Each structure stands twice: as C-alpha cells, then as structure tokens.
C-alpha positions in Angstrom: 14.4 -26.2 24.6 15.3 -22.8 23.3 13.4 -19.9 24.9 11.7 -17.5 22.4 9.1 -14.8 22.5 6.4 -16.2 20.4 5.3 -19.4 18.5 2.6 -19.3 15.9 1.3 -22.6 14.7 -0.7 -22.4 11.4 -2.7 -24.9 9.4 -1.3 -23.4 6.2 1.6 -20.9 5.8 2.3 -19.1 2.5 5.7 -17.4 2.8 5.6 -15.9 -0.7 9.3 -16.7 -1.0 9.9 -19.3 -2.4 7.4 -18.6 -5.2 4.1 -20.5 -5.1 4.9 -22.4 -1.9 2.5 -23.4 0.8 3.5 -25.2 3.9 1.1 -27.3 5.9 1.2 -27.6 9.7 4.2 -25.3 10.0 5.1 -22.9 12.8 6.7 -19.5 12.8 9.2 -18.6 15.6 9.5 -14.9 16.6 12.3 -13.4 18.7 12.6 -9.7 19.3 10.1 -8.9 16.6 11.9 -10.8 13.8 11.3 -14.3 12.3 13.8 -16.6 13.9 12.7 -19.9 12.3 10.0 -21.6 10.2 9.6 -25.3 10.6 7.1 -28.1 10.9 4.9 -27.7 14.0 6.0 -31.0 15.6 9.6 -29.9 15.4 8.8 -26.4 16.6 7.1 -27.7 19.8 10.0 -30.0 20.6 12.6 -27.3 19.9 11.2 -24.0 21.2 9.5 -22.9 24.4 7.7 -19.6 24.0 6.3 -17.0 26.3 3.3 -16.6 24.0 1.9 -19.4 21.8 -0.9 -19.2 19.2 -2.6 -22.1 17.5 -4.2 -21.2 14.2 -5.4 -24.6 13.1 -8.1 -23.2 10.8 -6.0 -20.4 9.3 -3.7 -19.4 6.4 -0.8 -17.3 7.6 0.6 -14.9 5.0 2.9 -11.9 5.0 1.2 -8.7 6.0 -0.4 -7.0 3.0 1.3 -3.9 1.7 -1.0 -1.1 0.4 1.4 0.6 -1.9 -0.7 3.8 -2.6 -3.0 5.6 -0.1 -4.2 9.0 0.8 -5.0 7.8 4.4 -6.5 10.9 5.8 -9.0 11.1 2.9 -11.0 8.4 4.7 -12.9 11.3 6.2 -14.1 12.2 2.7 -15.3 8.7 1.9 -18.6 9.0 -0.1 -18.5 12.8 -0.2 -18.6 13.0 -4.0 -19.2 9.8 -5.8 -20.0 8.8 -9.5 -18.0 11.7 -11.1 -15.1 11.8 -13.6 -11.7 12.3 -12.0 -11.1 16.0 -12.8 -14.6 17.1 -11.9 -14.4 15.0 -8.7 -11.0 16.7 -7.8 -11.6 20.3 -9.0 -15.2 20.8 -8.0 -15.5 18.7 -4.8 -12.4 17.2 -3.3 -9.9 20.1 -3.6 -12.5 22.6 -2.3 -13.3 20.4 0.7 -9.6 19.9 1.5 -9.0 23.7 1.3 -11.8 24.2 3.8 -11.2 21.4 6.2 -7.7 19.9 6.1 -5.6 20.6 9.1 -3.5 18.6 11.6 -6.5 17.3 13.4 -8.1 16.2 10.1 -5.0 14.3 9.1 -4.6 12.7 12.5 -8.2 11.5 12.8 -8.4 10.4 9.1 -5.1 8.5 9.3 -6.3 6.7 12.4 -9.5 5.8 10.7 -7.6 4.5 7.7 -5.2 2.5 9.8 -7.9 0.8 11.8 -9.7 -0.2 8.6 -6.4 -1.4 7.0 -5.4 -3.5 10.0 -8.8 -5.2 10.0 -8.2 -6.0 6.3 -4.8 -7.6 6.9 -2.6 -4.7 5.9 0.6 -4.2 7.9 2.2 -1.4 5.8 0.9 1.5 3.7 2.5 4.0 1.4 0.9 7.4 1.9 0.7 10.7 0.0 -1.0 13.6 1.8 -0.6 16.9 3.6 1.0 17.0 7.0 3.1 13.9 6.5 4.6 14.5 9.9 1.2 13.9 11.5 0.6 10.7 9.5 4.0 9.4 10.5 3.4 10.1 14.1 0.0 8.4 14.0 1.5 5.3 12.4 4.5 5.1 14.8 2.2 5.4 17.8 -0.1 2.7 16.5 2.8 0.4 15.7 1.9 0.1 12.0 4.6 0.2 9.3 4.4 3.1 6.9 6.2 4.8 4.0 5.4 8.4 4.3 5.2 10.6 1.2 6.9 14.0 1.3 4.3 15.7 -0.8 5.3 18.4 -3.4 3.1 20.7 -5.5 3.7 23.9 -7.4 0.8 25.7 -5.7 0.1 26.8 -2.1 -1.9 24.7 0.3 -2.2 24.7 4.1 1.0 22.6 4.2 3.3 24.8 2.2 3.5 27.9 0.0 5.5 26.7 -2.9 7.6 23.7 -4.1 10.7 24.9 -2.3 8.9 24.9 1.1 7.2 21.6 0.4 10.7 20.1 -0.2 12.2 21.8 2.8 9.4 20.6 5.2 9.6 17.2 3.7 13.3 16.9 4.4 12.6 17.8 8.0 10.1 14.9 8.2 12.7 12.6 6.6 15.3 13.6 9.2 12.9 13.1 12.0 12.1 9.5 11.1 15.3 8.4 9.4 16.1 5.9 12.2 12.6 4.7 13.0 12.3 1.0 12.4 8.6 1.4 11.3 8.7 4.6 9.3 10.4 5.3 5.9 10.0 8.2 3.6 9.7 8.8 -0.1 9.4 12.0 -2.1 5.8 12.4 -3.4 5.5 14.9 -6.2 1.7 14.8 -6.8 1.7 14.4 -10.6 3.4 15.7 -13.8 0.6 18.2 -14.3 0.9 19.7 -10.8 4.7 19.8 -10.4 7.0 21.7 -12.9 10.5 20.7 -14.2 12.6 22.6 -11.7 11.3 21.0 -8.5 11.2 17.6 -10.2 15.0 18.0 -11.0 15.6 19.1 -7.4 13.7 16.0 -6.1 15.7 13.7 -8.4 19.0 15.0 -7.0 17.8 14.8 -3.4 16.3 11.3 -3.9 19.7 10.1 -5.3 21.6 11.6 -2.3 19.2 10.2 0.3 18.6 6.9 -1.5 14.9 7.1 -1.2 12.1 6.6 -3.7 9.8 8.9 -5.6 6.0 8.2 -5.5 3.9 9.9 -8.2 0.6 9.7 -10.0 1.5 9.1 -13.7 -0.6 8.5 -16.9 -3.8 8.2 -14.9 -6.3 9.4 -17.5 -6.4 10.0 -21.3 -7.2 13.7 -20.5 -3.9 14.0 -18.6 -2.0 12.7 -21.6 -3.9 14.9 -24.1 -3.3 18.1 -22.0 0.4 17.3 -21.6 0.9 16.9 -25.3 -1.0 20.1 -25.9 1.2 22.0 -23.4 4.6 20.4 -23.8 4.4 18.4 -27.0 5.4 15.3 -24.9 3.7 12.4 -23.1 4.3 12.7 -19.3 6.5 9.6 -19.2 8.7 11.0 -22.0 9.1 14.2 -20.0 10.0 12.2 -16.8 12.5 10.1 -18.8 14.2 13.3 -20.0 14.3 14.7 -16.5 16.0 11.6 -15.2 13.1 10.6 -13.0 12.3 7.3 -14.7 14.6 5.0 -12.7 14.5 2.2 -10.1 13.6 4.9 -7.6 10.2 5.7 -9.2 6.8 4.4 -8.1 4.4 5.3 -10.9 0.9 5.1 -9.7 -2.1 4.2 -11.9 -0.4 3.9 -15.4 -3.7 3.3 -17.2 -2.7 5.0 -20.4 0.3 3.0 -21.8 1.3 2.0 -25.3 3.7 -0.7 -26.2 6.6 1.8 -26.4 5.8 3.2 -23.0 5.9 -0.2 -21.5 9.2 -1.1 -23.1 10.9 2.1 -22.1 9.6 2.0 -18.6 10.7 -1.6 -18.2 14.2 -0.5 -19.3 14.2 2.2 -16.7 13.7 -0.2 -13.8 10.8 1.7 -12.4 7.9 0.2 -10.4 4.2 0.5 -11.1 1.4 0.7 -8.4 -1.8 -0.7 -9.7 -5.1 0.7 -8.1 -7.8 -1.3 -10.0 -10.9 -0.4 -8.0 -10.2 3.4 -7.9 -9.4 3.4 -11.6 -12.7 1.5 -12.3 -14.8 3.8 -10.2 -13.4 6.9 -11.8 -13.4 5.4 -15.3 -9.7 6.3 -15.6 -8.8 3.3 -17.8 -7.0 0.0 -17.3 -3.5 -0.6 -16.2 -2.0 -3.4 -18.5 -0.6 -5.4 -15.6 0.0 -8.6 -17.5 1.9 -6.8 -20.2 4.0 -4.9 -17.6 4.7 -8.1 -15.7 5.8 -9.9 -18.9 8.1 -6.9 -19.7 9.8 -7.4 -16.3 8.2 -4.4 -14.5 7.6 -4.9 -10.7 3.9 -4.3 -10.2 2.5 -3.6 -6.7 -1.1 -3.1 -5.5 -2.7 -0.1 -3.8 -6.2 1.0 -3.0 -5.8 4.7 -3.5 -7.8 6.8 -1.0 -11.1 5.9 0.5 -12.6 9.0 -1.2 -12.3 7.3 -4.6 -12.4 3.6 -3.9 -14.4 3.7 -1.3 -12.6 1.2 0.9 -9.0 0.3 1.8 -9.6 -3.5 1.5 -6.5 -5.1 0.0 -8.2 -8.5 -0.2 -10.9 -7.0 -2.4 -8.2 -5.2 -4.4 -6.4 -8.5 -5.0 -9.5 -10.2 -6.4 -10.4 -7.2 -8.6 -6.8 -7.1 -9.9 -6.8 -10.8 -10.8 -10.1 -10.6 -12.6 -9.4 -7.3 -14.4 -6.0 -8.5 -15.4 -7.5 -11.6 -17.2 -10.1 -9.5 -18.9 -7.7 -6.8 -20.1 -5.2 -9.3 -21.4 -7.9 -11.6 -22.8 -6.1 -14.5 -21.1 -7.7 -16.5 -18.3 -4.2 -17.8 -17.2 -2.9 -14.2 -16.7 -2.0 -13.1 -13.2 -2.6 -16.3 -11.2 -3.5 -16.2 -7.5 0.1 -16.7 -6.4 1.3 -13.7 -8.5 -1.5 -11.6 -7.1 -0.4 -12.4 -3.6 3.1 -11.4 -4.5 1.8 -8.1 -5.9 0.2 -7.4 -2.5 3.2 -8.3 -0.5 6.8 -8.7 -1.7 6.3 -6.6 -4.9 5.1 -3.7 -2.7 8.0 -4.1 -0.4 10.4 -4.0 -3.3 8.8 -0.9 -4.7 9.1 0.8 -1.3 12.7 -0.3 -0.9 12.0 -2.4 2.3 12.0 -5.9 0.9 15.1 -6.8 3.0 12.9 -6.4 6.1 9.3 -7.3 5.1 7.0 -8.6 2.3 7.6 -12.3 2.8 7.9 -14.7 5.7 11.6 -15.4 5.7 14.1 -15.9 8.5 15.6 -12.6 9.6 12.7 -10.4 8.4 10.4 -8.5 10.7 7.4 -10.6 11.8 4.8 -8.7 9.8 2.0 -11.3 9.3 -1.7 -11.7 8.7 -3.9 -14.7 9.7 -7.0 -15.5 7.6 -9.5 -18.0 8.8 -10.3 -20.4 6.0 -12.8 -22.5 7.9 -16.0 -20.7 6.8 -18.9 -21.6 4.6 -17.8 -19.2 1.9 -14.4 -20.9 1.6 -15.4 -24.5 1.5 -14.3 -26.9 0.1 -10.7 -25.8 0.2 -8.4 -27.2 -2.5 -5.8 -24.4 -2.7 -5.6 -21.9 0.1 -3.9 -19.2 -1.9 -6.4 -19.5 -4.7 -9.2 -19.4 -2.1 -7.6 -16.3 -0.5 -7.7 -14.3 -3.7 -11.0 -15.5 -5.2 -13.2 -16.3 -2.2 -12.1 -14.7 1.0 -13.5 -11.5 2.5 -11.8 -9.1 4.9 -14.1 -10.2 7.7 -12.0 -13.5 7.7 -8.9 -11.6 8.8 -8.6 -12.5 12.5 -5.1 -11.5 13.6 -2.3 -9.1 12.4 1.2 -8.6 13.7 3.7 -5.9 12.8 7.3 -6.5 14.0 5.9 -9.2 16.3 3.4 -6.9 17.9 -0.1 -8.2 17.9 -2.1 -5.2 16.5 -5.3 -7.1 15.6 -6.2 -9.9 18.0 -9.3 -12.0 17.2 -10.7 -9.1 15.1 -10.0 -6.6 18.0 -7.6 -3.6 17.6 -5.0 -3.5 20.4 -3.4 -0.2 19.9 -6.3 1.9 18.5 -9.6 2.7 20.1 -12.2 1.8 17.5 -15.1 3.4 19.3 -13.3 6.7 19.7 -12.2 6.6 16.0 -15.9 6.1 14.9 -17.1 8.9 17.1 -14.5 11.4 15.7 -15.4 10.3 12.1 -19.0 11.0 12.8 -18.1 14.5 14.2 -16.1 15.2 11.0 -19.1 14.1 8.9 -21.3 16.6 10.8 -18.8 19.4 10.3 -18.2 18.8 6.6 -21.8 18.1 5.6 -22.9 21.3 7.3 
C-alpha cells in the first residue's frame, strides 16, 4: 500500500479532459496538493492508504470553477444601484460611491465577502480587476484561494494612482511581490479602450510581452461604446487594439457583446480569448455575446460573473445555466453550447485564458487538486440520467458541499474553513450602514 495524503471517492467524476468524459465510482489521489492518480475506487482502496479519506457516494466531483472576470471588492456595492443603463449606473452611482468609500479596508472586506460567496458556489479561482490589487492578492493568499490579480490601469486619478504611469509602476510592484506565489498570478488590467489612451496601452503591450503575462480588458461592451469610439477616433475599439498590437493570445476581452462577422474573424485570427458575462450583460441590457459563433470560429471562450454590483451574485453554476440557455437563443440553435462545453467554459477554458491550464482547470494527473463536489442526490436533480447535464441545467449552488484548492479543504460540508463567515457578514453590514448614510 502506497501512503498518500488524501483519497476522495466519488460516485461520478467529470475530469473535463478528456472531453465529455464522466467516470463512475472513481477515486482521486492527492499528494502534496497535486493529483497523483485517478482510478476506479476498488483499485484505489487496494493500492493507496491515505491520512484523510472522503467518500462522496452521492456527489459529482468536477474541477474547481474558474470565474474569469470579477470586481471582487464591489460585493460591498451589491444592490446599491439597480435597474439602470451601464453608463448611468457607472457615472452617476458606482464611480461616485467608489470615490467616496474605496480604500484598503473596503477592498479587503469586499474581497473576503466575494471569496466566501464564490467558495460556497464551487469557485476555486477568480480573475479580478479592481483598485488596491495588492490587498486583494493578500486576502486570496491568506484564504488559500487561487487568484489572477489584475494590475489596473486608467488615464485618470483615483485613490490607487495619479496617472497611467503610476498605475503601471504600482502594478509592477504587485507582480514582483507575488511572482513566485503558487496561488497568485497577475495580469495587466487596463480598464477599457475608452478609459485608457494609446501611449499607456503600447507600454502595457511591451511589458506584457516581456513578463509573459496576459492583458484583461472590457471591450465592445455596449453599442454606445462603439458609437463614441467611432465618433472620436473613426475606428471600432477592436480595430484600434489590433493596430496597437494588443489583439493577441495574451488578451482577455471581457463582454464582447457588439461583434460583427468581421470582428469575430479578425479576433479569432489574433488568438485572443473572450470572457462571457451573460447575467451582468442581461441585467445592464448591454447586448449579447455571440458565444456559439466565437466558439465555431475557434476562439477560446471563458465564463465570468462580473462584479456583484451588476450581477448581483457571483454564482458560477447560475452563470453556466444562463450561458447555455442564452447561447441557444442567440444562435437560434437548440444544439448550441451543450452542457459539456459549458462546463469547459467554466473550467479549462478559463484556465487557458489566464495562462494557468498546465496547473488547473481539469482533473488530470500532475495538476493542482482544485476540485468541487456537488451533491446530486436531491429532489431537484432526480431522476439523474446525465450528471453533467444535470449540473448545468438543474443544480443550484446550495448543492456545492466541498471545495479544495491545491488539496486544501476550503469548504467542508458547506462550512468555510479559512474564512470567518459570521465576521464577514458583520463587516458587510457595517459597510452598508456607512454607505447608505
């Protein structure tokens, strides 16, 4: 018998790689935080002896979900300004509230609230874009959650920096601080084409190439954005980014609701990624990302929730279901975006977009043990013919029972192990009192 750290026995296991594969009565073997083996349970119990053993005989075990676009600290602004168009929502409500309230404490408390919610929804990794990225990175590392931290860049001053040069300089310091951390990676995060001018974008492109990190940016989010760009520059934003050299395999283009056939073709040729945020786009009436057309063109499409201020939750299971249904309606094709593809968008596709697919995003030998267990033995998921289909179309986040990141048990039988849920709720209530006053 080989001694190992952990054995997890699951009724069903969906590794994501190979594609559309589900194993029954299989076990996952963890040693030093990584997946050592995946094999039938009867073989596992006769081959390995573990310090810790879990029997999930009613569960589907999947790779941890990857939320590829968040503004985590904005959880503290959840519900502050609802039912408004994007630019009115931003200019008249969100940006003024941020100017008044955002500081290190706000980002720490809001990020903890977001991580607690995401873990309870089965998310093991999030890609963030917000002020004080150093504070968000510290909160994630302390919690044990995997995170890609956006090094935000804007042309105008905020509490984080005075101008684009200072944003970039402070971002590079955060990158250097976490460059060797096994849980934290960094990406440049210029906010959007309409908030960042050509010179800093060219600087970011050079630095991203030198450091071999990605660029995370809101692009083609609304029709108004496109119209204003054409009025000011004579170009669609994607055309401008192509000319600046930013459209490349390093780019994560978020939203992409305003795309023509030529946009899709050119972007597919660039090798860039798209992060689809269906529920936020629906709530803000921003438009529809043509996910099926992008996928058919060969573009890697990942899923994100956006911030809780515009969603209003960080529930990746809910996002998966919405993405599946919306994708069918937009393409007028009931066979578009089947459940197995949606699960890939929420796992391995996100890992590829973030440049971490060698380490996470699927349950494969050698990768970190980032996993989520979903109880399938509920009234709402019976009868069960296909566990992945049921996961996408019928499961709720309350069915997520356990989550591991790098083999560490961060959610155990619905209880957080590295975050104090009661304290997080109390601090959120205190922020609500401050902000609403």
